[in-house]
Residue frames relative to the residue before (quaternion, step in Angstrom):
aa qw qx qy qz dx dy dz
M 1.0000 0.0000 0.0000 0.0000 0.00 0.00 0.00
I 0.1452 -0.7848 0.5996 0.0589 3.56 -1.01 0.84
R 0.0741 -0.7492 0.6561 0.0520 3.57 -0.98 0.89
I 0.2262 -0.8014 0.5456 0.0940 3.57 -0.91 0.90
R 0.0810 -0.7372 0.6698 0.0361 3.51 -1.01 0.99
T 0.1030 -0.8344 0.5403 0.0344 3.58 -0.39 1.18
S 0.8607 0.1315 -0.1143 0.4783 3.49 -1.32 0.60
S 0.2771 0.7657 -0.5282 0.2407 3.56 1.02 0.80
R 0.0095 0.8223 -0.5645 0.0713 3.58 -0.64 1.13
V 0.3790 -0.6631 0.5881 0.2661 3.54 -1.19 0.54
N 0.2368 -0.8088 0.5269 0.1103 3.58 -0.72 1.06
T 0.6886 0.4168 -0.2794 0.5235 3.58 1.25 -0.18
R 0.8306 0.1778 -0.1674 0.5005 3.51 -1.26 0.64
R 0.2329 0.7876 -0.5350 0.1980 3.60 1.11 0.66
L 0.4492 -0.6879 0.4999 0.2739 3.53 -0.91 0.90
H 0.5167 -0.6259 0.4882 0.3207 3.54 -1.14 0.70
L 0.2680 -0.7766 0.5520 0.1427 3.58 -0.67 1.14
R 0.2553 -0.7741 0.5636 0.1339 3.52 -0.70 1.06
T 0.5686 -0.5937 0.4304 0.3727 3.57 -1.11 0.51
L 0.6076 -0.6372 0.3543 0.3151 3.51 -1.12 0.81
T 0.6502 0.5559 -0.3489 0.3828 3.61 0.84 -0.87
P 0.6758 0.4463 -0.3243 0.4888 3.66 0.79 -0.78
L 0.6319 0.5509 -0.3500 0.4180 3.60 1.04 -0.69
L 0.6131 0.5416 -0.3674 0.4424 3.56 1.02 -0.66
L 0.6144 0.5150 -0.3442 0.4887 3.57 1.18 -0.51
L 0.6675 0.5021 -0.3050 0.4575 3.57 1.01 -0.81
C 0.6442 0.5446 -0.3169 0.4336 3.57 1.19 -0.52
A 0.3070 0.7517 -0.5237 0.2576 3.58 1.17 0.38
T 0.6462 -0.5509 0.3617 0.3849 3.53 -1.12 0.67
A 0.3652 -0.7282 0.5422 0.2059 3.54 -0.88 0.98
P 0.5947 -0.5508 0.4243 0.4036 3.60 -1.16 0.45
H 0.0442 -0.8043 0.5915 0.0350 3.56 -1.04 0.64
S 0.6428 -0.5563 0.3822 0.3623 3.48 -1.29 0.52
H 0.2857 -0.7567 0.5644 0.1648 3.56 -1.04 0.74
S 0.7289 0.3316 -0.2340 0.5513 3.57 1.22 0.13
Q 0.3288 -0.7377 0.5613 0.1807 3.51 -1.19 0.59
S 0.4963 -0.6207 0.5122 0.3256 3.50 -1.13 0.68
P 0.5010 -0.6611 0.4555 0.3231 3.60 -0.94 0.76
Q 0.5867 0.5946 -0.3730 0.4038 3.58 1.23 -0.27
I 0.5600 0.6024 -0.3982 0.4062 3.59 1.20 -0.33
S 0.1855 -0.7696 0.6042 0.0905 3.55 -0.95 0.94
Q 0.0367 0.7865 -0.6146 0.0480 3.57 -0.90 0.96
E 0.1300 0.7846 -0.5954 0.1140 3.55 -0.98 0.86
F 0.4878 -0.6284 0.5119 0.3243 3.54 -1.25 0.43
I 0.4630 -0.6623 0.5095 0.2957 3.55 -1.01 0.77
F 0.7719 -0.0376 0.0194 0.6344 3.58 1.14 -0.60
T 0.2398 -0.7494 0.5944 0.1661 3.54 -1.27 0.44
S 0.7527 0.1352 -0.1383 0.6293 3.56 1.30 -0.19
A 0.0481 0.8035 -0.5854 0.0974 3.56 -1.02 0.79
P 0.5401 -0.6344 0.4445 0.3291 3.61 -1.20 0.40
F 0.6705 0.3946 -0.3205 0.5404 3.59 1.07 0.71
H 0.5040 -0.6838 0.4516 0.2729 3.55 -1.16 0.63
S 0.8074 0.2012 -0.0527 0.5522 3.56 0.96 -0.91
A 0.0529 -0.7882 0.6131 0.0053 3.58 -1.12 0.76
H 0.0921 0.7992 -0.5806 0.1252 3.56 -0.98 0.87
A 0.8496 0.2714 -0.1516 0.4260 3.52 -1.46 0.19
S 0.1226 0.8345 -0.5234 0.1205 3.58 0.58 1.17
T 0.1513 -0.7388 0.6506 0.0889 3.50 -1.42 0.34
I 0.1007 -0.8032 0.5858 0.0392 3.59 -1.12 0.57
V 0.0060 -0.7746 0.6323 -0.0104 3.54 -1.17 0.71
E 0.3403 -0.7024 0.5813 0.2301 3.57 -1.19 0.60
L 0.3285 -0.7578 0.5361 0.1745 3.56 -0.85 1.00
S 0.7177 -0.4985 0.2814 0.3965 3.55 -1.25 0.41
N 0.7144 0.4294 -0.2591 0.4880 3.60 1.12 -0.59
G 0.6429 -0.5415 0.3181 0.4384 3.58 1.28 0.14
D 0.4735 0.6424 -0.4605 0.3887 3.58 1.24 -0.07
L 0.2831 -0.7187 0.6041 0.1959 3.54 -1.31 0.42
L 0.1207 -0.7734 0.6197 0.0569 3.55 -1.05 0.83
A 0.0648 -0.7845 0.6166 0.0120 3.56 -0.86 1.02
A 0.0378 -0.7769 0.6280 0.0241 3.56 -1.19 0.62
W 0.0021 0.7756 -0.6300 0.0399 3.56 -1.25 0.52
F 0.4135 -0.6557 0.5247 0.3518 3.58 -1.23 -0.06
G 0.0260 -0.8063 0.5894 -0.0418 3.52 -0.99 0.92
G 0.2513 0.7472 -0.5858 0.1882 3.55 -1.10 0.77
T 0.7815 -0.2779 0.2294 0.5093 3.55 -1.21 -0.45
A 0.7405 -0.2085 0.1734 0.6149 3.56 1.00 -0.91
E 0.6657 -0.4720 0.3756 0.4392 3.57 -1.24 0.33
G 0.8136 0.2378 -0.1981 0.4921 3.56 -0.83 1.02
A 0.5129 0.6424 -0.4305 0.3727 3.60 1.22 -0.17
P 0.6001 -0.6148 0.3668 0.3569 3.62 -0.98 0.73
D 0.6796 0.4833 -0.3037 0.4607 3.61 1.15 -0.46
T 0.4615 0.6888 -0.4522 0.3288 3.62 1.24 0.05
A 0.0176 -0.8084 0.5839 -0.0726 3.55 -0.72 1.17
I 0.5269 -0.5966 0.4901 0.3552 3.58 -1.34 0.04
W 0.0860 -0.7961 0.5989 -0.0121 3.54 -0.76 1.17
A 0.1312 -0.7996 0.5836 0.0534 3.57 -1.22 0.48
S 0.0711 -0.7558 0.6473 0.0686 3.52 -1.38 0.29
R 0.2320 -0.7814 0.5706 0.0997 3.56 -1.10 0.78
R 0.1663 -0.7626 0.6208 0.0732 3.54 -1.02 0.91
T 0.2858 -0.7991 0.5018 0.1672 3.57 -0.33 1.20
A 0.6271 -0.6002 0.3523 0.3500 3.53 -1.09 0.78
N 0.6640 0.5002 -0.3345 0.4439 3.61 0.92 -0.76
Q 0.6262 0.5052 -0.3422 0.4853 3.59 1.12 -0.59
A 0.6414 0.5501 -0.3301 0.4207 3.55 0.99 -0.84
N 0.6934 0.4717 -0.2741 0.4707 3.57 1.17 -0.52
Q 0.6262 0.5046 -0.3429 0.4855 3.58 1.27 0.02
A 0.3202 -0.7882 0.4961 0.1735 3.57 -0.26 1.26
N 0.8679 0.1486 -0.1169 0.4594 3.52 -1.23 0.72
Q 0.4408 0.6666 -0.4854 0.3546 3.57 1.11 0.54
A 0.3940 -0.7336 0.5042 0.2289 3.58 -0.77 1.02
N 0.8323 0.2463 -0.1685 0.4672 3.54 -1.34 0.35
Q 0.1952 0.8083 -0.5314 0.1615 3.56 0.90 0.88
W 0.6928 0.4248 -0.2697 0.5165 3.57 1.12 -0.60
S 0.5170 -0.6156 0.4889 0.3388 3.56 -1.11 0.63
A 0.6102 -0.5098 0.4365 0.4209 3.55 -1.24 0.28
P 0.5777 -0.5894 0.4165 0.3813 3.62 -1.00 0.67
Y 0.0334 -0.7887 0.6138 0.0102 3.54 -1.01 0.84
L 0.5690 -0.6391 0.4199 0.3024 3.52 -1.19 0.72
L 0.1796 -0.7832 0.5882 0.0917 3.56 -0.95 0.96
A 0.8073 -0.0756 0.0914 0.5780 3.59 0.88 -0.87
R 0.0445 0.7634 -0.6433 0.0379 3.53 -1.10 0.82
E 0.2042 -0.7611 0.6045 0.1171 3.54 -1.02 0.84
P 0.5670 -0.6471 0.3788 0.3411 3.62 -0.90 0.86
N 0.8845 -0.0741 0.0288 0.4598 3.54 -0.82 1.12
I 0.6901 0.3939 -0.2975 0.5292 3.58 1.08 0.66
A 0.5566 -0.6517 0.4127 0.3087 3.56 -1.08 0.73
C 0.2607 -0.7053 0.6352 0.1761 3.53 -1.30 0.58
W 0.1484 -0.8064 0.5723 0.0129 3.54 -1.16 0.75
N 0.9179 0.0665 0.0338 0.3896 3.49 -1.53 0.32
P 0.0039 0.8072 -0.5896 0.0283 3.62 0.32 1.18
V 0.0788 -0.7693 0.6324 0.0447 3.57 -1.22 0.60
L 0.1470 -0.7872 0.5974 0.0430 3.56 -0.79 1.13
F 0.2436 0.7507 -0.5994 0.1337 3.58 -1.06 0.76
H 0.4087 -0.6697 0.5614 0.2633 3.54 -1.36 0.32
S 0.2987 -0.6944 0.6168 0.2197 3.55 -1.12 0.67
A 0.7018 -0.5050 0.3016 0.4018 3.56 -1.25 0.37
D 0.6539 0.5096 -0.3204 0.4582 3.61 1.16 -0.44
G 0.6233 -0.5964 0.3164 0.3947 3.59 1.28 0.23
K 0.5066 0.6427 -0.4358 0.3746 3.59 1.22 -0.09
L 0.3062 -0.7159 0.6000 0.1836 3.52 -1.18 0.71
W 0.1485 -0.8096 0.5667 0.0376 3.56 -0.75 1.11
L 0.0848 -0.7232 0.6797 0.0879 3.49 -1.29 0.64
Y 0.0694 -0.7669 0.6378 0.0179 3.54 -0.62 1.17
Y 0.0924 0.7729 -0.6261 0.0452 3.55 -1.12 0.66
K 0.3716 -0.6971 0.5629 0.2431 3.55 -1.34 0.11
F 0.0355 -0.7795 0.6222 0.0634 3.57 -1.23 0.41
G 0.4214 0.6766 -0.5189 0.3088 3.53 -1.07 0.79
P 0.7133 -0.4704 0.2991 0.4248 3.59 -1.26 0.12
N 0.7957 -0.1021 0.1089 0.5870 3.60 1.02 -0.76
A 0.7213 -0.4741 0.2959 0.4091 3.56 -1.32 0.13
R 0.6276 0.5388 -0.3474 0.4417 3.61 1.17 -0.32
T 0.7976 0.2959 -0.1241 0.5107 3.55 1.11 -0.62
W 0.4561 0.7159 -0.4491 0.2790 3.60 1.20 0.06
T 0.3231 -0.7103 0.5996 0.1776 3.53 -1.41 0.35
G 0.4515 -0.6879 0.4980 0.2736 3.57 -1.11 0.67
A 0.0124 -0.7754 0.6313 -0.0007 3.54 -1.23 0.59
R 0.0619 -0.8092 0.5834 0.0312 3.57 -1.21 0.37
L 0.1984 -0.7163 0.6560 0.1313 3.49 -1.39 0.47
I 0.1951 -0.7584 0.6099 0.1216 3.57 -1.25 0.52
S 0.0747 -0.7597 0.6431 0.0613 3.54 -1.12 0.76
T 0.1914 -0.7846 0.5818 0.0962 3.55 -0.96 0.91
D 0.7161 0.3842 -0.2493 0.5268 3.60 1.29 0.14
E 0.6055 -0.6180 0.3386 0.3700 3.55 1.08 0.88
A 0.7650 -0.4515 0.1792 0.4228 3.52 0.75 1.25
L 0.4328 0.6709 -0.4927 0.3461 3.59 1.17 0.34
T 0.7731 0.0133 -0.0088 0.6341 3.56 1.12 -0.72
W 0.2065 -0.7821 0.5808 0.0910 3.56 -1.24 0.53
S 0.5488 -0.5813 0.4906 0.3469 3.52 -1.28 0.45
Q 0.5890 -0.4985 0.4693 0.4294 3.52 -1.35 -0.01
P 0.6153 -0.5607 0.3830 0.4005 3.63 -1.09 0.51
D 0.2062 -0.7375 0.6351 0.1007 3.51 -1.11 0.86
H 0.2182 -0.7857 0.5683 0.1099 3.59 -0.48 1.19
L 0.3572 -0.7823 0.4819 0.1677 3.55 -0.68 1.15
P 0.5735 -0.5928 0.4265 0.3711 3.61 -1.14 0.49
A 0.6462 -0.5199 0.3885 0.4014 3.54 -1.22 0.53
G 0.7426 0.3680 -0.2942 0.4759 3.56 -0.92 0.95
L 0.7218 0.3271 -0.2230 0.5677 3.59 1.25 -0.33
L 0.0688 -0.8320 0.5504 -0.0118 3.55 -0.45 1.25
G 0.3922 -0.6962 0.5033 0.3289 3.58 1.16 -0.53
P 0.7482 -0.3394 0.2652 0.5046 3.61 -1.25 -0.15
I 0.3863 -0.7975 0.4255 0.1836 3.54 -0.54 1.22
K 0.8034 -0.0124 0.0065 0.5953 3.59 1.13 -0.64
D 0.8003 0.2849 -0.1194 0.5139 3.57 0.83 -1.02
K 0.6518 -0.5150 0.3925 0.3949 3.54 -1.26 0.51
P 0.4337 -0.6696 0.5200 0.3053 3.63 -1.06 0.58
L 0.4720 -0.6114 0.5427 0.3301 3.52 -1.36 0.16
V 0.1443 -0.7614 0.6271 0.0788 3.57 -0.89 0.99
L 0.3251 -0.7794 0.5084 0.1686 3.57 -0.47 1.24
P 0.6814 -0.4955 0.3365 0.4206 3.62 -1.19 0.36
N 0.6931 0.4543 -0.2844 0.4820 3.62 1.10 -0.57
G 0.6279 -0.5720 0.3201 0.4196 3.59 1.29 0.14
T 0.4774 0.6693 -0.4484 0.3508 3.60 1.20 -0.19
I 0.2599 -0.7485 0.5935 0.1412 3.57 -0.95 0.94
V 0.0637 -0.7679 0.6373 0.0108 3.56 -0.79 1.06
S 0.0423 -0.8539 0.5142 -0.0683 3.52 -0.17 1.36
G 0.3270 -0.7427 0.5539 0.1864 3.55 -0.88 0.95
T 0.0667 0.7795 -0.6188 0.0706 3.55 -0.84 1.01
S 0.1289 -0.7978 0.5852 0.0661 3.58 -1.24 0.09
V 0.2643 -0.7358 0.6054 0.1491 3.51 -1.35 0.40
E 0.1583 -0.7711 0.6137 0.0611 3.54 -0.94 1.00
S 0.0147 0.8057 -0.5880 0.0695 3.57 -0.29 1.29
Y 0.7027 -0.4288 0.3303 0.4618 3.55 -1.29 0.07
S 0.8662 0.0129 -0.0785 0.4934 3.56 -0.73 1.20
S 0.7817 0.2973 -0.1480 0.5279 3.63 1.18 -0.15
W 0.0717 -0.7623 0.6428 0.0239 3.53 -0.98 0.99
A 0.0441 0.7907 -0.6102 0.0228 3.58 -1.13 0.62
A 0.3918 -0.6885 0.5638 0.2335 3.53 -1.20 0.68
W 0.0839 -0.7623 0.6404 0.0414 3.54 -1.24 0.63
I 0.2912 -0.7131 0.6012 0.2128 3.54 -1.35 0.16
D 0.1518 -0.7255 0.6630 0.1051 3.55 -1.05 0.88
R 0.0535 -0.8222 0.5657 -0.0327 3.58 -0.66 1.13
S 0.0255 -0.8041 0.5933 -0.0277 3.57 -0.84 1.02
T 0.1923 -0.7860 0.5799 0.0943 3.58 -0.97 0.91
D 0.7181 0.3964 -0.2438 0.5174 3.59 1.28 0.13
N 0.6442 -0.5779 0.3073 0.3957 3.56 0.95 1.00
G 0.7683 -0.4255 0.1975 0.4355 3.55 0.94 0.90
K 0.4498 0.6848 -0.4685 0.3305 3.60 1.20 0.13
T 0.7913 0.0384 -0.0028 0.6102 3.58 0.94 -0.89
W 0.2070 -0.7987 0.5615 0.0628 3.52 -1.18 0.63
T 0.1975 -0.7206 0.6481 0.1471 3.54 -1.25 0.59
K 0.2457 -0.7772 0.5672 0.1179 3.56 -0.81 1.06
I 0.0929 -0.8189 0.5658 -0.0242 3.57 -0.65 1.19
G 0.5498 0.5999 -0.4507 0.3671 3.56 -0.88 0.94
P 0.5507 0.0704 -0.7414 -0.3769 1.48 -2.38 -0.77
I 0.3128 -0.6905 0.6142 0.2192 3.53 -1.34 0.39
T 0.0105 0.8219 -0.5630 0.0861 3.54 -0.50 1.23
V 0.3143 -0.7182 0.5848 0.2081 3.54 -1.34 0.15
A 0.4930 -0.6412 0.4938 0.3194 3.57 -1.01 0.77
S 0.0430 0.7949 -0.6029 0.0534 3.56 -0.85 0.93
Q 0.4384 -0.6880 0.5182 0.2566 3.51 -1.25 0.48
P 0.5289 -0.6307 0.4505 0.3458 3.61 -0.91 0.84
Q 0.2386 -0.7710 0.5779 0.1212 3.54 -0.98 0.89
P 0.5241 -0.6371 0.4458 0.3474 3.62 -0.96 0.72
S 0.4871 -0.6647 0.4848 0.2930 3.54 -1.03 0.81
K 0.3852 -0.6985 0.5563 0.2331 3.52 -1.16 0.67
P 0.6361 -0.5261 0.3799 0.4174 3.60 -1.13 0.49
N 0.8510 0.1059 -0.1266 0.4986 3.54 -1.01 0.96
Q 0.4283 0.6853 -0.4799 0.3416 3.59 1.21 0.35
T 0.2531 -0.8024 0.5268 0.1206 3.57 -0.67 1.10
E 0.8060 0.0860 -0.0266 0.5851 3.58 1.15 -0.52
Q 0.0989 -0.7666 0.6321 0.0558 3.55 -1.08 0.77
V 0.1628 -0.8240 0.5400 0.0543 3.55 -0.26 1.29
S 0.0534 0.7868 -0.6136 0.0402 3.58 -1.05 0.77
G 0.5242 0.6403 -0.4684 0.3094 3.54 -1.08 0.75
I 0.4490 -0.6586 0.5336 0.2828 3.55 -1.34 -0.32
I 0.0356 -0.7861 0.6171 -0.0046 3.54 -1.18 0.68
Q 0.8298 0.3267 -0.1865 0.4122 3.53 -1.47 -0.08
P 0.1037 0.8328 -0.5382 0.0783 3.62 0.69 1.00
T 0.1695 -0.7248 0.6581 0.1132 3.51 -1.28 0.65
I 0.2264 -0.8258 0.5144 0.0478 3.57 -0.82 1.02
V 0.0371 -0.7836 0.6202 0.0025 3.57 -1.04 0.87
P 0.4119 -0.6834 0.5348 0.2782 3.60 -1.19 0.52
L 0.1710 -0.7882 0.5839 0.0918 3.57 -1.05 0.78
G 0.6689 -0.5263 0.2946 0.4344 3.61 1.23 0.24
D 0.8488 0.1313 -0.1137 0.4994 3.56 -1.20 0.68
K 0.7099 -0.4802 0.2284 0.4618 3.58 0.85 1.12
H 0.5110 0.6354 -0.4210 0.3973 3.58 1.29 0.19
L 0.0209 -0.7786 0.6265 -0.0293 3.57 -0.69 1.16
R 0.1184 -0.7693 0.6219 0.0856 3.53 -1.21 0.53
L 0.1555 -0.7588 0.6217 0.1165 3.55 -1.08 0.73
Y 0.1827 -0.7262 0.6522 0.1178 3.50 -1.30 0.61
A 0.0757 -0.8323 0.5490 -0.0121 3.57 -0.88 0.92
R 0.5249 -0.5832 0.5356 0.3123 3.49 -1.33 0.54
S 0.1282 -0.8059 0.5745 0.0627 3.58 -1.08 0.69
T 0.5743 -0.5705 0.4615 0.3628 3.53 -1.31 0.33
S 0.6890 -0.5373 0.3051 0.3788 3.55 -1.24 0.47
D 0.5962 0.5618 -0.3845 0.4255 3.62 1.10 -0.44
I 0.6610 0.4433 -0.2898 0.5315 3.59 1.25 -0.44
G 0.1406 -0.8875 0.4310 0.0825 3.55 1.01 -0.88
C 0.7156 0.3728 -0.2423 0.5388 3.61 1.25 0.13
I 0.5370 -0.5260 0.5240 0.4006 3.52 -1.30 0.29
C 0.2005 -0.7875 0.5750 0.0947 3.58 -0.90 0.93
A 0.1735 -0.7891 0.5855 0.0661 3.56 -1.16 0.65
A 0.0494 -0.7643 0.6420 0.0361 3.55 -1.23 0.59
E 0.3451 -0.7635 0.5270 0.1422 3.54 -1.22 0.63
S 0.0571 -0.7263 0.6794 0.0875 3.50 -1.33 0.52
F 0.1706 -0.7941 0.5772 0.0846 3.57 -1.00 0.84
D 0.7052 0.3993 -0.2597 0.5252 3.57 1.27 0.37
D 0.6379 -0.5676 0.3044 0.4222 3.56 1.03 0.93
G 0.7700 -0.4327 0.1954 0.4262 3.55 0.97 0.87
L 0.4640 0.6870 -0.4493 0.3330 3.59 1.22 0.17
S 0.7875 0.0333 -0.0151 0.6153 3.59 1.11 -0.63
W 0.1929 -0.8050 0.5598 0.0387 3.55 -1.17 0.70
T 0.4838 -0.6211 0.5284 0.3178 3.53 -1.21 0.54
Q 0.5847 -0.4777 0.4803 0.4463 3.50 -1.32 -0.02
A 0.5034 -0.6537 0.4708 0.3125 3.58 -1.08 0.67
H 0.1378 -0.7687 0.6184 0.0877 3.54 -1.24 0.55
P 0.5118 -0.6305 0.4741 0.3402 3.60 -1.05 0.64
T 0.3042 -0.7103 0.6033 0.1974 3.56 -1.10 0.76
D 0.5802 -0.5718 0.4248 0.3948 3.59 -1.25 -0.17
L 0.5155 0.6100 -0.4346 0.4162 3.60 1.21 0.43
P 0.4285 -0.7229 0.4721 0.2662 3.63 -0.76 0.96
N 0.0330 -0.7738 0.6309 0.0470 3.54 -1.28 0.42
P 0.2422 -0.8008 0.5342 0.1214 3.60 -0.67 1.09
N 0.5951 -0.5444 0.3427 0.4817 3.58 1.13 0.73
S 0.5070 0.6155 -0.4178 0.4353 3.54 0.83 1.10
G 0.6056 -0.6062 0.3912 0.3358 3.55 -1.15 0.69
I 0.1538 -0.7619 0.6267 0.0549 3.53 -1.26 0.67
D 0.0507 -0.7641 0.6307 0.1261 3.56 -1.34 -0.12
A 0.1198 -0.7805 0.6114 0.0515 3.55 -1.25 0.48
V 0.0801 -0.7683 0.6318 0.0642 3.53 -1.30 0.41
A 0.3161 -0.7042 0.6010 0.2073 3.55 -1.11 0.76
L 0.3572 -0.7370 0.5343 0.2092 3.57 -0.66 1.10
R 0.6383 -0.5580 0.3673 0.3826 3.56 -1.19 0.45
D 0.6701 0.4679 -0.3092 0.4862 3.60 1.22 -0.31
G 0.6588 -0.5530 0.2898 0.4198 3.60 1.28 0.20
R 0.5488 0.5976 -0.4170 0.4096 3.60 1.16 -0.29
V 0.2839 -0.7387 0.5870 0.1709 3.57 -1.21 0.54
V 0.1163 -0.7766 0.6171 0.0505 3.56 -0.92 0.95
L 0.1346 -0.7854 0.6038 0.0205 3.54 -0.89 1.07
I 0.1236 -0.7605 0.6328 0.0763 3.56 -1.05 0.82
Y 0.1749 0.7941 -0.5389 0.2201 3.55 -0.64 1.16
N 0.5200 -0.5865 0.5089 0.3559 3.54 -1.36 0.19
N 0.2517 -0.8003 0.5329 0.1101 3.55 -0.44 1.26
T 0.5597 0.5459 -0.4048 0.4742 3.55 0.53 1.25
T 0.4135 -0.6867 0.5287 0.2790 3.56 -1.25 0.27
T 0.7620 0.2110 -0.1495 0.5937 3.59 1.28 -0.18
G 0.7880 0.2819 -0.2199 0.5012 3.56 -1.05 0.71
R 0.3888 -0.7162 0.5319 0.2301 3.55 -1.32 -0.06
T 0.6288 0.3826 -0.3934 0.5509 3.50 0.88 1.13
P 0.5355 -0.1536 -0.8301 0.0239 1.66 -2.04 1.49
L 0.3504 -0.6677 0.6023 0.2619 3.51 -1.43 0.09
S 0.0449 -0.8576 0.5078 -0.0690 3.54 -0.40 1.29
L 0.2955 -0.7010 0.6193 0.1942 3.51 -1.40 0.37
A 0.0105 -0.7917 0.6106 -0.0177 3.57 -0.92 0.94
V 0.2187 -0.7808 0.5764 0.1012 3.57 -1.12 0.68
S 0.0603 -0.7778 0.6252 0.0215 3.54 -1.21 0.65
V 0.3246 -0.7345 0.5574 0.2110 3.55 -1.13 0.63
D 0.7568 0.3340 -0.2010 0.5246 3.60 1.25 -0.25
G 0.5370 -0.6524 0.3899 0.3660 3.60 1.26 -0.01
E 0.7074 0.4395 -0.2526 0.4926 3.59 1.24 -0.14
H 0.7803 0.2603 -0.1266 0.5544 3.59 0.91 -0.92
F 0.0935 -0.8352 0.5418 -0.0152 3.55 -0.53 1.23
K 0.1397 -0.7567 0.6332 0.0840 3.52 -1.28 0.58
I 0.3996 -0.7086 0.5293 0.2409 3.57 -0.80 1.01
F 0.0607 -0.8153 0.5754 0.0222 3.57 -0.92 0.90
E 0.7882 0.0918 -0.1001 0.6002 3.62 1.19 -0.18
T 0.1548 -0.7350 0.6488 0.1221 3.54 -1.25 0.57
L 0.2944 -0.8001 0.5027 0.1429 3.55 -0.46 1.24
E 0.7859 0.0283 0.0125 0.6176 3.57 1.08 -0.76
D 0.0545 0.8104 -0.5827 0.0259 3.58 -1.00 0.79
Q 0.4898 0.6492 -0.4382 0.3828 3.59 1.24 0.28
P 0.6381 -0.4981 0.3893 0.4395 3.61 -1.19 0.29
G 0.5101 0.6171 -0.4780 0.3612 3.56 -1.04 0.78
E 0.4835 -0.6297 0.5040 0.3401 3.54 -1.28 -0.39
Y 0.0509 0.7556 -0.6462 0.0947 3.55 -0.76 1.18
S 0.2078 0.8415 -0.4258 0.2598 3.51 0.20 1.32
Y 0.8150 0.3084 -0.2175 0.4398 3.50 -1.49 -0.02
P 0.1237 0.8409 -0.5183 0.0946 3.60 0.75 0.99
A 0.1491 -0.7176 0.6664 0.1366 3.50 -1.42 0.29
I 0.0426 -0.8118 0.5822 -0.0140 3.59 -1.00 0.81
I 0.0162 0.7610 -0.6484 0.0157 3.54 -1.15 0.80
Q 0.3676 -0.6654 0.5825 0.2877 3.55 -1.32 0.19
G 0.3822 -0.7458 0.5040 0.2092 3.55 -0.75 1.06
K 0.7005 -0.4795 0.3309 0.4122 3.55 -1.29 0.27
A 0.6968 0.4492 -0.2691 0.4902 3.58 1.10 -0.63
G 0.6485 -0.5526 0.3023 0.4274 3.58 1.29 0.11
E 0.5685 0.6217 -0.3808 0.3811 3.58 1.20 -0.43
L 0.4348 -0.6670 0.5371 0.2785 3.56 -1.30 0.38
H 0.1172 -0.7669 0.6286 0.0544 3.56 -0.95 0.96
M 0.0090 -0.8113 0.5830 -0.0429 3.56 -0.89 0.98
T 0.0699 -0.7365 0.6662 0.0941 3.53 -1.28 0.50
Y 0.0652 0.7963 -0.5997 0.0452 3.55 -1.17 0.55
T 0.5998 -0.5612 0.4442 0.3577 3.52 -1.33 0.40
W 0.1262 -0.7724 0.6200 0.0551 3.55 -0.97 0.93
N 0.8380 -0.2246 0.0904 0.4891 3.56 -0.26 1.37
R 0.5819 -0.6250 0.3438 0.3906 3.57 1.17 0.67
K 0.6033 0.5693 -0.3504 0.4349 3.59 1.27 0.18
R 0.8079 0.0863 0.0118 0.5829 3.56 1.01 -0.87
I 0.3498 -0.6598 0.6067 0.2724 3.51 -1.42 0.07
R 0.1780 -0.7959 0.5730 0.0807 3.56 -0.80 1.02
F 0.2428 -0.7570 0.5978 0.1031 3.53 -1.15 0.82
A 0.0104 -0.7952 0.6061 -0.0138 3.58 -0.99 0.85
T 0.1234 -0.7579 0.6360 0.0760 3.55 -1.21 0.65
V 0.0832 -0.7758 0.6252 0.0212 3.56 -0.93 0.98
P 0.4289 -0.7026 0.4968 0.2749 3.62 -0.72 1.00
L 0.5937 -0.5814 0.4193 0.3657 3.56 -1.11 0.67
A 0.6091 0.5801 -0.3497 0.4125 3.59 1.08 -0.68
N 0.6230 0.5489 -0.3411 0.4407 3.60 1.18 -0.41
V 0.6139 0.5525 -0.3517 0.4406 3.59 1.20 -0.39
P 0.4476 -0.7119 0.4615 0.2826 3.64 -0.62 1.04
D 0.4076 -0.7057 0.5212 0.2532 3.56 -1.08 0.71
A 0.7858 -0.3604 0.2205 0.4518 3.57 -1.29 -0.05
T 0.6693 0.5067 -0.3065 0.4487 3.59 1.07 -0.63
Q 0.7375 0.3942 -0.2116 0.5059 3.57 1.27 -0.35
A 0.6364 0.6092 -0.3110 0.3566 3.58 1.20 -0.46
G 0.5563 -0.6680 0.3804 0.3155 3.59 1.16 0.31
A 0.2614 0.7723 -0.5394 0.2104 3.58 1.04 0.64
P 0.5297 -0.6417 0.4392 0.3386 3.59 -1.06 0.68
């Protein structure tokens, strides 16, 4: 069941919206590290696979410490043979340094007949079930949501459940599961010339959902280019973090006319949201992800540029608004994009991301590498 709350806005403590033109100047690429800590671990999840292209990964830690990653793979993005694939990294292998072939060979999780699959998302609900949400269809404007459930930590899965029109589930990034079990899921709609973020909220472990939004950002009309048939503007693919006392914040990808990561606030655990505002972090119309650490700091993984999809950087904030880059995972020419990030049980950061549309790369950063409040540039 879906209930819709439209145009829900927070009228108190609204953030001051700055004009877009000065913000595009503020969204200039931030300085980033030119060296990597030797403690960072990076490896490919696979080097050979039964598909040519791979993109849009997700990662989850299982109850026994294993890691499970999934992505879509096929001839190319949008090709009818594109399906959802997965790989598992067992905990005992993860603890053995420099051991090759730690990840299992890619295996098929979901395929839809003669149509592309997109953007898998893995997460646990409060009742212990493991969910895989994904989309299928010709493109992002016409796709349909689907999901699988596992009750034995990915050893077996249910048959695909195709969702009703209007319910897509988490669109790219993991949802936030509150301490009371409420799922606050970032989703979005890509229509002709207009993008908008939405929230899907469930208080019964995903049985029913309330749709909240739209969440939009003020933007200035841009002049049309010669022979331009469409000018898209807006935000999509929100990632959500808790900031304490029912205060949630989402960060979203934006179109090139906005050019910055955008943020919006909720002060009632996701029931209502402010209008989004551009931050001073650049965004080249590329996916991002964020995680709130158990000590309250927020870590964001994103492309620190206004064009292209390199470098791929990690930044930390103690207040959710002001960020400082502390690691650069990739800075060579190419595409390093659509990251996913979680905090492991031991405190470390686990990440997956697209590597040149050919492979999925996995990285681990020790918690000790993340700057504390005295180093993170808080105001």
